[in-house]
ROFI-534760 format. One record per residue (C-alpha): residue number from 1; x, y, z; chain. Coordinates in Angstrom, 2 decimals. Layout:
ROFI-534760
<NUM, <X, Y, Z>, 'A'>
...
//
This chain:
ROFI-534760
<1, <-0.07, 32.26, 8.19>, 'A'>
<2, <1.02, 29.15, 6.30>, 'A'>
<3, <3.17, 29.83, 3.24>, 'A'>
<4, <1.35, 29.51, -0.07>, 'A'>
<5, <2.85, 27.23, -2.72>, 'A'>
<6, <1.50, 27.12, -6.26>, 'A'>
<7, <1.38, 23.59, -7.69>, 'A'>
<8, <0.30, 23.32, -11.31>, 'A'>
<9, <-1.78, 26.46, -10.92>, 'A'>
<10, <-3.38, 25.47, -7.61>, 'A'>
<11, <-2.64, 27.54, -4.49>, 'A'>
<12, <-1.76, 25.36, -1.50>, 'A'>
<13, <-1.12, 26.59, 2.05>, 'A'>
<14, <1.56, 24.22, 3.39>, 'A'>
<15, <1.84, 24.42, 7.16>, 'A'>
<16, <4.37, 23.60, 9.89>, 'A'>
<17, <7.13, 22.62, 7.48>, 'A'>
<18, <9.79, 22.52, 10.22>, 'A'>
<19, <7.75, 20.25, 12.48>, 'A'>
<20, <9.58, 17.01, 13.27>, 'A'>
<21, <7.24, 14.10, 12.53>, 'A'>
<22, <9.72, 11.26, 12.98>, 'A'>
<23, <11.75, 12.06, 16.13>, 'A'>
<24, <13.95, 8.97, 15.75>, 'A'>
<25, <15.51, 10.46, 12.62>, 'A'>
<26, <14.51, 14.14, 12.79>, 'A'>
<27, <12.52, 13.81, 9.56>, 'A'>
<28, <10.30, 16.89, 9.21>, 'A'>
<29, <6.94, 17.62, 7.61>, 'A'>
<30, <8.75, 19.61, 4.94>, 'A'>
<31, <10.77, 16.51, 4.10>, 'A'>
<32, <7.56, 14.46, 3.95>, 'A'>
<33, <6.15, 16.89, 1.39>, 'A'>
<34, <9.41, 16.85, -0.55>, 'A'>
<35, <9.33, 13.05, -0.61>, 'A'>
<36, <5.83, 12.95, -2.10>, 'A'>
<37, <6.70, 15.59, -4.68>, 'A'>
<38, <9.77, 13.55, -5.66>, 'A'>
<39, <7.94, 10.22, -6.09>, 'A'>
<40, <4.70, 11.63, -7.53>, 'A'>
<41, <5.43, 10.32, -11.02>, 'A'>
<42, <5.42, 6.69, -9.82>, 'A'>
<43, <2.94, 7.06, -6.95>, 'A'>
<44, <0.10, 8.87, -8.72>, 'A'>
<45, <-0.70, 6.08, -11.22>, 'A'>
<46, <-1.34, 3.74, -8.25>, 'A'>
<47, <-3.65, 6.28, -6.60>, 'A'>
<48, <-5.51, 7.51, -9.67>, 'A'>
<49, <-9.18, 6.46, -9.98>, 'A'>
<50, <-9.14, 4.72, -6.58>, 'A'>
<51, <-11.00, 5.97, -3.54>, 'A'>
<52, <-8.43, 6.82, -0.85>, 'A'>
<53, <-8.61, 6.19, 2.87>, 'A'>
<54, <-6.25, 8.45, 4.81>, 'A'>
<55, <-4.49, 7.11, 7.91>, 'A'>
<56, <-3.53, 10.43, 9.44>, 'A'>
<57, <-0.79, 11.11, 11.97>, 'A'>
<58, <-0.53, 14.92, 12.10>, 'A'>
<59, <1.65, 14.89, 15.25>, 'A'>
<60, <3.80, 11.99, 14.15>, 'A'>
<61, <3.41, 8.26, 14.77>, 'A'>
<62, <3.60, 8.77, 18.54>, 'A'>
<63, <0.60, 11.12, 18.46>, 'A'>
<64, <-3.00, 10.47, 17.54>, 'A'>
<65, <-3.33, 8.15, 14.52>, 'A'>
<66, <-6.75, 7.87, 12.89>, 'A'>
<67, <-8.48, 6.86, 9.67>, 'A'>
<68, <-10.36, 9.40, 7.55>, 'A'>
<69, <-12.48, 7.76, 4.87>, 'A'>
<70, <-15.05, 10.44, 4.04>, 'A'>
<71, <-14.03, 13.68, 2.34>, 'A'>
<72, <-12.30, 15.74, 5.07>, 'A'>
<73, <-13.75, 19.15, 6.01>, 'A'>
<74, <-12.03, 21.95, 4.14>, 'A'>
<75, <-11.17, 19.85, 1.10>, 'A'>
<76, <-10.66, 22.23, -1.87>, 'A'>
<77, <-13.40, 22.10, -4.49>, 'A'>
<78, <-10.83, 21.23, -7.17>, 'A'>
<79, <-9.98, 17.92, -5.45>, 'A'>
<80, <-11.88, 15.11, -7.19>, 'A'>
<81, <-14.33, 13.13, -5.07>, 'A'>
<82, <-16.63, 10.20, -5.86>, 'A'>
<83, <-19.53, 8.35, -4.29>, 'A'>
<84, <-18.40, 4.93, -3.13>, 'A'>
<85, <-20.64, 2.00, -2.10>, 'A'>
<86, <-20.42, 0.84, 1.51>, 'A'>
<87, <-22.34, -1.64, 3.62>, 'A'>
<88, <-23.78, 1.21, 5.71>, 'A'>
<89, <-24.70, 3.17, 2.58>, 'A'>
<90, <-22.83, 5.18, -0.07>, 'A'>
<91, <-20.29, 7.76, 1.03>, 'A'>
<92, <-18.14, 10.34, -0.71>, 'A'>
<93, <-14.39, 9.77, -0.75>, 'A'>
<94, <-11.34, 11.54, -2.16>, 'A'>
<95, <-9.60, 10.58, -5.40>, 'A'>
<96, <-5.97, 11.70, -5.65>, 'A'>
<97, <-5.79, 12.31, -9.39>, 'A'>
<98, <-2.98, 14.83, -9.81>, 'A'>
<99, <0.02, 16.49, -8.19>, 'A'>
<100, <-1.89, 19.35, -6.50>, 'A'>
<101, <-4.28, 16.83, -4.91>, 'A'>
<102, <-1.34, 14.70, -3.78>, 'A'>
<103, <0.41, 17.64, -2.16>, 'A'>
<104, <-2.82, 18.81, -0.52>, 'A'>
<105, <-3.30, 15.32, 0.94>, 'A'>
<106, <0.34, 15.01, 1.97>, 'A'>
<107, <-0.03, 18.26, 3.91>, 'A'>
<108, <-2.61, 16.45, 6.08>, 'A'>
<109, <0.23, 14.05, 7.07>, 'A'>
<110, <-1.18, 10.71, 6.08>, 'A'>
<111, <-0.61, 7.21, 4.86>, 'A'>
<112, <-2.45, 6.43, 1.62>, 'A'>
<113, <-4.63, 3.30, 1.53>, 'A'>
<114, <-6.59, 2.13, -1.51>, 'A'>
<115, <-9.07, -0.58, -2.51>, 'A'>
<116, <-8.37, -3.37, -4.98>, 'A'>
<117, <-10.89, -1.91, -7.44>, 'A'>
<118, <-11.35, 1.25, -9.47>, 'A'>
<119, <-14.05, 3.73, -8.56>, 'A'>
<120, <-15.77, 3.40, -11.95>, 'A'>
<121, <-16.16, -0.38, -11.53>, 'A'>
<122, <-16.53, -1.20, -7.82>, 'A'>
<123, <-18.11, -4.56, -8.63>, 'A'>
<124, <-14.96, -5.86, -10.34>, 'A'>
<125, <-11.59, -6.28, -8.63>, 'A'>
<126, <-8.55, -5.38, -10.71>, 'A'>
<127, <-5.94, -6.52, -8.17>, 'A'>
<128, <-5.34, -9.38, -5.81>, 'A'>
<129, <-3.24, -8.81, -2.71>, 'A'>
<130, <-1.62, -10.97, -0.05>, 'A'>
<131, <-0.38, -9.26, 3.11>, 'A'>
<132, <2.38, -11.43, 4.58>, 'A'>
<133, <2.68, -10.59, 8.27>, 'A'>
<134, <5.38, -12.30, 10.38>, 'A'>
<135, <4.81, -13.31, 13.98>, 'A'>
<136, <7.99, -12.93, 16.01>, 'A'>
<137, <10.55, -14.43, 15.94>, 'A'>
<138, <9.70, -14.76, 12.24>, 'A'>
<139, <10.65, -11.73, 10.15>, 'A'>
<140, <10.53, -10.48, 6.60>, 'A'>
<141, <13.04, -13.24, 5.77>, 'A'>
<142, <10.33, -15.86, 6.32>, 'A'>
<143, <7.83, -13.64, 4.48>, 'A'>
<144, <10.11, -13.83, 1.45>, 'A'>
<145, <10.05, -17.64, 1.57>, 'A'>
<146, <6.26, -17.64, 1.57>, 'A'>
<147, <6.17, -14.98, -1.15>, 'A'>
<148, <8.29, -17.11, -3.46>, 'A'>
<149, <5.93, -20.06, -2.98>, 'A'>
<150, <2.90, -17.86, -3.70>, 'A'>
<151, <4.58, -16.40, -6.76>, 'A'>
<152, <5.00, -19.87, -8.25>, 'A'>
<153, <1.48, -20.91, -7.28>, 'A'>
<154, <-0.04, -17.82, -8.90>, 'A'>
<155, <2.10, -18.34, -12.01>, 'A'>
<156, <0.65, -21.84, -12.32>, 'A'>
<157, <-2.73, -20.16, -12.81>, 'A'>
<158, <-1.33, -17.64, -15.30>, 'A'>
<159, <-1.16, -14.75, -12.82>, 'A'>
<160, <2.08, -12.78, -12.46>, 'A'>
<161, <2.80, -11.44, -8.99>, 'A'>
<162, <4.90, -8.48, -7.85>, 'A'>
<163, <6.23, -7.65, -4.40>, 'A'>
<164, <6.60, -4.63, -2.16>, 'A'>
<165, <7.54, -4.17, 1.44>, 'A'>
<166, <4.71, -3.28, 3.79>, 'A'>
<167, <6.81, -0.47, 5.23>, 'A'>
<168, <6.52, -2.21, 8.59>, 'A'>
<169, <7.51, -5.83, 9.30>, 'A'>
<170, <6.13, -7.72, 6.33>, 'A'>
<171, <5.71, -8.04, 2.60>, 'A'>
<172, <2.82, -7.47, 0.18>, 'A'>
<173, <2.22, -9.50, -2.97>, 'A'>
<174, <0.08, -7.94, -5.70>, 'A'>
<175, <-1.11, -9.06, -9.11>, 'A'>
<176, <-3.41, -7.61, -11.76>, 'A'>
<177, <-6.62, -9.58, -12.31>, 'A'>
<178, <-9.78, -9.14, -14.36>, 'A'>
<179, <-13.23, -10.55, -14.78>, 'A'>
<180, <-13.91, -11.33, -11.11>, 'A'>
<181, <-15.70, -9.73, -8.19>, 'A'>
<182, <-13.96, -8.87, -4.93>, 'A'>
<183, <-15.87, -11.77, -3.37>, 'A'>
<184, <-14.49, -14.26, -5.90>, 'A'>
<185, <-10.96, -12.85, -5.59>, 'A'>
<186, <-11.21, -13.20, -1.80>, 'A'>
<187, <-12.31, -16.83, -2.15>, 'A'>
<188, <-9.40, -17.57, -4.50>, 'A'>
<189, <-6.90, -15.78, -2.24>, 'A'>
<190, <-8.13, -17.78, 0.75>, 'A'>
<191, <-7.75, -21.02, -1.24>, 'A'>
<192, <-4.11, -20.17, -1.95>, 'A'>
<193, <-3.47, -19.14, 1.66>, 'A'>
<194, <-4.83, -22.51, 2.82>, 'A'>
<195, <-2.63, -24.28, 0.23>, 'A'>
<196, <0.39, -22.33, 1.47>, 'A'>
<197, <-0.25, -23.48, 5.04>, 'A'>
<198, <-0.64, -27.08, 3.87>, 'A'>
<199, <2.58, -26.88, 1.82>, 'A'>
<200, <4.58, -25.09, 4.56>, 'A'>
<201, <2.90, -25.97, 7.88>, 'A'>
<202, <5.88, -24.84, 9.95>, 'A'>
<203, <6.07, -21.50, 8.15>, 'A'>
<204, <2.70, -20.30, 6.84>, 'A'>
<205, <-0.67, -19.69, 8.48>, 'A'>
<206, <-3.96, -18.67, 6.87>, 'A'>
<207, <-5.83, -17.93, 10.11>, 'A'>
<208, <-5.39, -14.93, 12.38>, 'A'>
<209, <-5.32, -17.16, 15.48>, 'A'>
<210, <-3.10, -15.36, 17.98>, 'A'>
<211, <-1.65, -18.40, 19.73>, 'A'>
<212, <-0.61, -19.89, 16.37>, 'A'>
<213, <1.15, -16.76, 15.14>, 'A'>
<214, <4.61, -16.94, 16.83>, 'A'>
<215, <7.32, -17.95, 14.36>, 'A'>
<216, <4.94, -18.11, 11.40>, 'A'>
<217, <3.87, -15.89, 8.53>, 'A'>
<218, <0.19, -15.01, 8.47>, 'A'>
<219, <-0.99, -15.02, 4.84>, 'A'>
<220, <-3.69, -12.38, 5.12>, 'A'>
<221, <-6.04, -12.88, 2.17>, 'A'>
<222, <-8.87, -10.82, 3.67>, 'A'>
<223, <-7.73, -7.46, 2.26>, 'A'>
<224, <-9.30, -8.50, -1.04>, 'A'>
<225, <-12.75, -7.84, 0.43>, 'A'>
<226, <-14.39, -4.91, -1.35>, 'A'>
<227, <-14.59, -2.87, 1.87>, 'A'>
<228, <-10.90, -3.34, 2.75>, 'A'>
<229, <-7.92, -1.21, 1.74>, 'A'>
<230, <-4.17, -1.82, 1.59>, 'A'>
<231, <-1.22, 0.55, 1.91>, 'A'>
<232, <-0.63, 2.09, -1.52>, 'A'>
<233, <2.77, 1.53, -3.16>, 'A'>
<234, <5.26, 4.25, -2.17>, 'A'>
<235, <3.23, 5.55, 0.79>, 'A'>
<236, <5.13, 6.61, 3.88>, 'A'>
<237, <4.12, 4.72, 7.02>, 'A'>
<238, <3.29, 6.01, 10.49>, 'A'>
<239, <6.22, 4.20, 12.10>, 'A'>
<240, <9.06, 5.40, 14.32>, 'A'>
<241, <11.19, 5.99, 11.21>, 'A'>
<242, <10.03, 7.31, 7.79>, 'A'>
<243, <9.73, 3.88, 6.21>, 'A'>
<244, <8.05, 3.35, 2.85>, 'A'>
<245, <5.95, 0.57, 1.31>, 'A'>
<246, <8.53, 0.06, -1.42>, 'A'>
<247, <8.41, -2.15, -4.53>, 'A'>
<248, <11.21, -4.73, -4.62>, 'A'>
<249, <12.64, -7.04, -7.25>, 'A'>
<250, <12.24, -10.80, -7.09>, 'A'>
<251, <16.02, -11.05, -6.92>, 'A'>
<252, <15.92, -9.00, -3.71>, 'A'>
<253, <13.22, -11.29, -2.34>, 'A'>
<254, <15.24, -14.38, -3.22>, 'A'>
<255, <18.39, -12.96, -1.61>, 'A'>
<256, <16.76, -11.61, 1.55>, 'A'>
<257, <18.92, -13.09, 4.29>, 'A'>
<258, <18.34, -10.63, 7.12>, 'A'>
<259, <15.46, -8.38, 8.24>, 'A'>
<260, <17.39, -5.22, 7.43>, 'A'>
<261, <17.84, -6.10, 3.76>, 'A'>
<262, <14.33, -5.05, 2.74>, 'A'>
<263, <13.88, -1.97, 4.91>, 'A'>
<264, <13.58, 1.29, 2.99>, 'A'>
<265, <13.38, 4.90, 4.17>, 'A'>
<266, <12.00, 7.85, 2.23>, 'A'>
<267, <15.52, 8.86, 1.22>, 'A'>
<268, <16.10, 5.45, -0.42>, 'A'>
<269, <13.23, 5.64, -2.87>, 'A'>
<270, <14.30, 8.26, -5.43>, 'A'>
<271, <17.57, 6.40, -6.20>, 'A'>
<272, <15.64, 3.13, -6.49>, 'A'>
<273, <13.16, 4.68, -8.91>, 'A'>
<274, <16.07, 6.05, -10.94>, 'A'>
<275, <17.63, 2.58, -11.08>, 'A'>
<276, <14.50, 0.45, -11.54>, 'A'>
<277, <11.67, 2.73, -12.58>, 'A'>
<278, <8.31, 1.66, -11.16>, 'A'>
<279, <8.67, -2.06, -10.46>, 'A'>
<280, <4.88, -2.27, -10.13>, 'A'>
<281, <4.12, -0.61, -13.48>, 'A'>
<282, <2.85, -3.90, -14.99>, 'A'>
<283, <-0.06, -3.76, -12.54>, 'A'>
<284, <-1.28, -0.66, -14.40>, 'A'>
<285, <-1.48, -2.42, -17.77>, 'A'>
<286, <-4.92, -4.02, -18.28>, 'A'>
<287, <-3.35, -6.34, -20.87>, 'A'>
<288, <-1.17, -7.95, -18.21>, 'A'>
<289, <-4.10, -8.87, -15.94>, 'A'>
<290, <-4.68, -12.56, -15.36>, 'A'>
<291, <-8.00, -14.37, -15.08>, 'A'>
<292, <-8.82, -16.42, -12.03>, 'A'>
<293, <-9.39, -20.11, -12.72>, 'A'>
//
């Protein structure tokens, strides 16, 4: 029988704590749960009031990896859920609102992915995101160059951008926005991606054309579509090592000279939070949101 842990009054059976999920480093499921408990204070505000898609990898990244969007069977009745609009019709999804819900979800062994809108206002985007994905031999170093250009371009429109690693090869840019639909935000993001390609034709690409990808950074604007989700800040990734989608400073982006510079494991995050706090906290302040031109 799985040991029972009480989290803020909720009884949680936490299973297979000694199971190694990341064989390359020996990182166990118990360590995954410990990581989420440690970063909950900065992670939960980015999950709260957003429908969550789970990318599950219960046997580690080398096992079966699959998305769960609807409320999973066996979800406790105290976990908040909400009806979410979809093209194929409304569905019910999980909201991770508190620490017990976070630990319950973490016990499923999952990445956390969220939309760029809040569940109470699905018709209005509150974030814009650019997923900068390098095609080899390009790396996160080239992503940083593109990110700096996008930062300045967004600033010209009165929108302040923030950066985080994808937890894989690339970089994510995020900014708080208001007063626009996901469709309009997607149009604007595409416009900037096209501008980036025109300004840096040897470096940036706004199309997912495979034969154009090598050596360039794909500026993926499409994750602003209402149906799409993006890896939530601080989520662990289903990669060979326990890497994290970690917020970074603009100084780190500017000084990124090698791919290993912006590569963070679960064990790196608590010290970074102690030093920097939540670098993406401004995204949570409605007063800091910019308006699209």
